[in-house]
C-alpha positions as CSV (number, residue, x, y, z in Angstrom):
1,M,-24.2,-6.7,3.4
2,E,-22.8,-3.8,1.4
3,A,-19.8,-1.9,2.6
4,R,-20.2,1.8,3.3
5,V,-16.7,3.1,2.8
6,K,-15.4,6.2,1.0
7,N,-12.1,7.0,-0.4
8,Y,-11.7,10.6,0.5
9,M,-8.4,10.8,-1.6
10,F,-10.5,10.1,-4.7
11,D,-12.7,13.2,-4.0
12,A,-9.7,15.4,-3.0
13,V,-7.9,14.5,-6.3
14,K,-11.0,15.1,-8.5
15,E,-11.7,18.4,-6.7
16,L,-8.2,19.7,-7.1
17,I,-8.1,18.7,-10.8
18,N,-11.3,20.7,-11.4
19,E,-10.3,23.7,-9.3
20,N,-6.9,24.0,-11.0
21,A,-7.7,22.8,-14.5
22,E,-7.5,26.2,-16.2
23,N,-4.3,27.3,-14.4
24,M,-2.6,24.0,-15.3
25,G,-3.8,23.8,-18.8
26,I,-5.8,20.6,-18.2
27,C,-8.1,19.5,-21.1
28,D,-11.8,20.1,-20.5
29,C,-12.9,16.7,-21.6
30,A,-14.0,14.1,-19.0
31,V,-11.8,11.3,-20.5
32,C,-8.6,13.4,-20.1
33,R,-9.5,14.4,-16.5
34,A,-10.4,10.8,-15.6
35,D,-7.1,9.6,-17.1
36,I,-5.2,12.3,-15.0
37,A,-7.1,11.3,-11.9
38,A,-6.3,7.6,-12.4
39,I,-2.6,8.2,-12.8
40,V,-2.6,10.5,-9.7
41,L,-4.6,8.1,-7.6
42,N,-2.5,5.1,-8.6
43,K,0.6,6.9,-7.4
44,L,-0.8,8.5,-4.2
45,G,-2.8,5.6,-2.8
46,V,-6.0,5.7,-0.9
47,S,-7.6,7.0,2.2
48,F,-10.7,5.0,3.0
49,Y,-13.0,5.8,5.9
50,V,-16.3,4.5,6.9
51,A,-18.9,6.6,5.1
52,Q,-21.2,8.5,7.4
53,D,-24.9,9.0,6.6
54,K,-24.0,12.6,5.7
55,Y,-21.1,13.4,3.5
56,N,-18.3,14.5,5.8
57,K,-16.9,17.7,4.2
58,K,-14.4,18.2,7.1
59,E,-12.7,14.9,6.4
60,L,-12.4,15.8,2.8
61,S,-11.1,19.3,3.6
62,D,-8.5,17.8,6.0
63,I,-7.3,15.3,3.5
64,K,-7.1,18.0,0.8
65,K,-5.1,20.3,3.1
66,D,-2.8,17.6,4.3
67,N,-2.0,16.3,0.9
68,E,-2.5,19.3,-1.4
69,Q,1.2,19.9,-2.4
70,K,1.8,16.2,-3.1
71,I,-1.5,15.9,-5.1
72,M,-0.8,19.0,-7.1
73,E,2.7,17.7,-8.0
74,R,1.2,14.4,-9.2
75,I,-1.5,16.3,-11.1
76,G,1.1,18.2,-13.0
77,Q,3.1,15.0,-13.8
78,A,-0.1,13.2,-14.9
79,N,-1.2,16.1,-17.0
80,A,2.1,16.1,-18.8
81,I,1.6,12.3,-19.6
82,V,-2.0,12.6,-20.7
83,S,-1.5,15.7,-22.8
84,Q,1.2,13.9,-24.8
85,K,-1.3,11.3,-25.9
86,P,-4.9,12.5,-25.1
87,R,-7.7,10.1,-25.7
88,H,-10.5,12.8,-25.5
89,D,-14.2,12.1,-25.7
90,S,-14.1,10.1,-29.0
91,N,-17.5,8.5,-28.8
92,N,-19.2,10.9,-26.4
93,E,-18.5,8.1,-23.8
94,T,-18.8,9.1,-20.2
95,P,-15.7,7.6,-18.6
96,T,-15.9,5.4,-15.5
97,L,-13.1,5.9,-13.0
98,K,-12.9,3.0,-10.7
99,N,-10.5,1.3,-8.3
100,Y,-10.7,-2.3,-9.6
101,M,-8.9,-3.6,-6.5
102,E,-11.7,-2.1,-4.4
103,D,-14.5,-4.0,-6.2
104,C,-12.7,-7.3,-5.9
105,A,-11.5,-6.8,-2.3
106,V,-14.9,-5.8,-1.0
107,K,-16.5,-9.0,-2.4
108,I,-13.7,-11.3,-1.1
109,I,-13.3,-9.6,2.3
110,S,-17.1,-9.4,2.9
111,K,-17.3,-13.2,2.5
112,M,-14.4,-13.6,5.0
113,I,-16.1,-11.4,7.5
114,I,-19.4,-13.4,7.2
115,E,-17.5,-16.7,7.6
116,K,-15.6,-15.4,10.7
117,N,-19.0,-14.2,12.1
118,V,-17.6,-10.8,13.0
119,E,-20.0,-8.2,14.6
120,G,-21.9,-6.2,12.0
121,A,-20.8,-2.9,13.5
122,K,-17.2,-3.7,12.6
123,F,-17.9,-4.7,9.0
124,D,-17.3,-1.3,7.4
125,D,-14.3,-0.6,9.6
126,I,-12.7,-3.9,8.5
127,I,-13.4,-3.2,4.9
128,A,-11.9,0.3,5.1
129,D,-8.8,-1.0,7.0
130,A,-8.3,-3.8,4.5
131,L,-8.6,-1.4,1.5
132,N,-6.1,0.9,3.0
133,R,-3.6,-2.0,3.1
134,L,-4.0,-2.9,-0.6
135,P,-2.3,-1.6,-3.7
136,V,-4.4,0.8,-5.8
137,K,-5.6,-0.1,-9.3
138,Y,-7.6,2.7,-10.8
139,V,-8.8,2.2,-14.4
140,V,-10.7,4.5,-16.8
141,S,-13.6,3.5,-19.1
142,R,-15.4,0.2,-19.7
143,K,-12.5,-0.9,-21.9
144,G,-10.0,-0.1,-19.2
145,E,-12.0,-2.1,-16.7
146,L,-12.1,-5.2,-18.9
147,Y,-8.4,-5.0,-19.6
148,S,-7.7,-4.6,-16.0
149,K,-9.8,-7.6,-15.0
150,I,-8.0,-9.8,-17.5
151,G,-4.6,-8.5,-16.4
152,T,-5.0,-8.7,-12.7
153,I,-6.8,-12.0,-12.0
154,E,-3.8,-13.8,-10.7
155,T,-2.7,-15.7,-7.6
156,Q,-0.8,-12.8,-6.0
157,F,-3.8,-10.5,-6.4
158,N,-6.0,-12.8,-4.4
159,V,-3.3,-13.4,-1.8
160,D,-2.9,-9.7,-1.3
161,I,-6.6,-9.3,-0.8
162,I,-6.9,-12.2,1.6
163,S,-3.8,-11.1,3.6
164,A,-5.2,-7.6,3.9
165,G,-8.6,-9.0,5.0
166,V,-7.1,-11.3,7.6
167,A,-5.0,-8.5,9.0
168,A,-8.0,-6.1,9.2
169,I,-10.2,-8.7,10.8
170,E,-7.5,-9.6,13.4
171,E,-7.1,-5.9,14.2
172,A,-10.8,-5.3,14.6
173,T,-11.3,-8.4,16.8
174,K,-8.4,-7.7,19.3
């Protein structure tokens, strides 16, 4: 069973970077923009919701409006960091921006849900709730993902995921 959850904060950050890039002097290259987004998202956190069949523009609009000032401040700070040491598109590589914690958590928590025999309808709600409880770990590029995997596979990492999964399952089955 695959989780159908969406981090609307991810989309809000990416849209605000693109909408304000020229005014803020943000580099045009995809690597710099992904680096800025990763820094911003790691500081802001996440806002996971169960993904609807149709993309919910209202949810995204509400999250953008509610968090715009905070996101814009973080974009400015991240741009200052990235512009000091830009990595640019050196190999014409299309960067991958991923929340590594999300990938690991979905796998582990999905197994927990199946073992607990929780109703299928609550599956996505449990995954979204658990992901909102976890720390964020956005990484950029294949190299970044590999580094992140090596650096974060530790006991506390798994304990955090399992604790969030248990809390989300308990909340959903009350």
